[in-house]
C-alpha positions as CSV (number, residue, x, y, z in Angstrom):
1,M,0.0,0.0,0.0
2,K,2.8,2.4,0.8
3,L,4.3,2.0,-2.7
4,L,0.9,2.8,-4.3
5,D,0.5,5.9,-2.1
6,E,4.0,7.0,-3.0
7,Y,3.2,6.6,-6.7
8,K,0.0,8.7,-6.3
9,Y,2.0,11.4,-4.5
10,N,4.6,11.5,-7.1
11,T,2.0,11.5,-9.9
12,Y,0.3,14.5,-8.3
13,R,3.6,16.3,-7.9
14,V,4.4,15.7,-11.6
15,I,1.1,17.2,-12.6
16,V,1.6,20.2,-10.4
17,F,5.1,20.7,-11.7
18,T,3.8,20.4,-15.2
19,F,1.2,23.1,-14.6
20,I,3.9,25.4,-13.2
21,A,6.5,24.7,-15.9
22,T,3.9,25.1,-18.7
23,A,2.6,28.4,-17.2
24,L,6.2,29.8,-16.9
25,Y,7.0,28.8,-20.4
26,D,3.9,30.6,-21.5
27,V,5.1,33.8,-19.7
28,L,8.4,33.5,-21.5
29,L,6.6,33.1,-24.9
30,R,4.5,36.1,-24.1
31,A,7.6,38.2,-23.4
32,L,9.2,37.0,-26.6
33,S,6.1,37.7,-28.6
34,L,4.9,41.0,-27.2
35,Y,8.1,42.7,-26.1
36,N,10.6,41.2,-28.5
37,P,13.6,41.4,-26.1
38,I,15.8,39.3,-28.4
39,P,14.8,40.3,-32.0
40,S,16.5,37.3,-33.7
41,V,14.1,34.9,-31.8
42,K,11.1,35.8,-33.9
43,A,13.2,35.3,-37.0
44,F,14.4,31.9,-35.8
45,F,11.1,30.8,-34.4
46,P,8.4,32.4,-36.7
47,F,5.5,30.7,-34.9
48,I,6.0,33.2,-32.1
49,Q,4.5,36.0,-34.2
50,Y,1.2,34.1,-34.3
51,L,1.0,34.3,-30.5
52,E,1.1,38.1,-30.4
53,P,-2.6,38.7,-31.1
54,Y,-3.5,35.8,-28.8
55,F,-1.6,37.4,-25.9
56,M,-3.2,40.7,-26.7
57,K,-6.6,39.1,-25.9
58,H,-5.5,37.7,-22.5
59,T,-3.8,39.0,-19.4
60,L,-0.5,37.5,-18.4
61,L,-2.2,35.6,-15.6
62,A,-5.1,34.3,-17.8
63,A,-2.8,33.1,-20.5
64,A,-0.5,31.4,-18.1
65,L,-3.4,29.7,-16.3
66,I,-4.8,28.5,-19.6
67,A,-1.4,27.1,-20.6
68,G,-0.9,25.5,-17.2
69,F,-4.3,23.9,-17.3
70,V,-3.6,22.5,-20.8
71,G,-0.2,21.2,-19.9
72,A,-1.5,19.6,-16.7
73,T,-4.4,17.9,-18.3
74,A,-2.3,16.6,-21.2
75,Q,0.1,15.3,-18.6
76,V,-2.8,13.4,-16.9
77,I,-3.4,11.6,-20.2
78,I,0.3,10.9,-20.7
79,L,0.7,9.5,-17.2
80,Y,-2.4,7.3,-17.7
81,F,-0.5,5.3,-20.3
82,M,3.1,5.6,-19.0
83,K,4.6,6.3,-15.6
84,F,6.9,9.3,-15.4
85,P,10.5,8.1,-15.6
86,T,12.6,7.8,-12.5
87,R,16.3,8.2,-12.0
88,S,16.6,4.4,-12.4
89,S,14.6,4.3,-15.7
90,S,16.5,3.0,-18.7
91,A,17.3,5.3,-21.7
92,K,15.0,3.2,-23.8
93,Y,12.1,3.9,-21.4
94,I,12.8,7.6,-21.4
95,I,12.8,7.7,-25.2
96,Q,9.5,5.8,-25.3
97,F,8.1,8.2,-22.7
98,L,9.2,11.2,-24.7
99,T,7.9,9.7,-27.9
100,W,4.5,9.1,-26.3
101,T,4.7,12.7,-24.9
102,F,5.2,14.1,-28.4
103,I,2.3,12.1,-29.8
104,A,-0.1,12.8,-27.0
105,S,0.8,16.5,-26.9
106,A,0.4,16.8,-30.6
107,L,-3.0,15.1,-30.6
108,Y,-4.2,17.1,-27.6
109,G,-4.5,20.1,-29.9
110,F,-7.5,18.3,-31.6
111,I,-9.2,18.1,-28.2
112,M,-8.5,21.8,-27.6
113,K,-10.0,22.8,-30.9
114,A,-13.0,20.4,-30.6
115,S,-13.8,21.7,-27.1
116,K,-14.2,25.3,-28.4
117,L,-12.8,26.4,-25.0
118,F,-9.9,28.2,-26.6
119,P,-11.4,30.4,-29.5
120,Y,-8.5,32.9,-29.5
121,L,-5.9,30.2,-29.6
122,D,-7.7,28.6,-32.5
123,E,-8.2,31.8,-34.4
124,Y,-4.8,33.4,-33.9
125,Y,-2.5,30.3,-33.6
126,Y,-3.9,27.1,-34.9
127,K,-5.6,28.4,-38.1
128,P,-2.5,30.4,-39.3
129,L,-0.2,27.6,-38.5
130,G,-2.2,24.9,-40.2
131,L,-2.7,21.3,-39.2
132,F,0.8,19.8,-39.5
133,K,2.7,22.8,-38.0
134,S,0.3,23.0,-35.1
135,L,0.7,19.3,-34.5
136,Y,4.5,19.7,-34.6
137,H,4.5,22.7,-32.3
138,D,2.1,21.2,-29.7
139,G,4.2,18.0,-29.7
140,T,7.4,20.0,-29.3
141,S,6.0,22.1,-26.5
142,G,5.1,18.9,-24.6
143,L,8.6,17.6,-25.1
144,I,10.1,20.9,-23.8
145,V,8.1,20.7,-20.6
146,Q,8.8,17.0,-20.1
147,I,12.6,17.4,-20.7
148,T,12.5,20.3,-18.2
149,L,10.9,18.1,-15.7
150,L,13.3,15.3,-16.4
151,L,16.3,17.6,-15.9
152,L,14.8,18.8,-12.6
153,L,14.4,15.2,-11.5
154,Y,18.0,14.3,-12.4
155,Y,19.8,17.5,-11.3
156,V,17.8,19.0,-8.4
């Protein structure tokens, strides 16, 4: 029973940390999009320009909360199918976990669009990007958050 309780505790912690990491990355994207502190970033990552009108429609807190919610709920789905890697996990398991993360995160965009809960994101981000680029960017954002969490696990 103790092992099960520890697993639940760790799962909840991963979900909370996912919420926080996703929200903080959203704040970073907002700064890069609206304030352009590093001009070459928009040239190197052109998708950031699509976020500018989206961020104009939401406050910093609202956009960060939306992102955190989306990241945390996607993480719930990911963790339903695979446990979060531990320090003793094999490289093969971590690669499988990151592959599943990419796929689940990419497909989660369909859920977001179908729910109609995120009309500004759909209008200003998903539609201009198109299907394949939005799948790629959603999958990549999921990987960025997971890799951040894995690095925190291993080095903190």
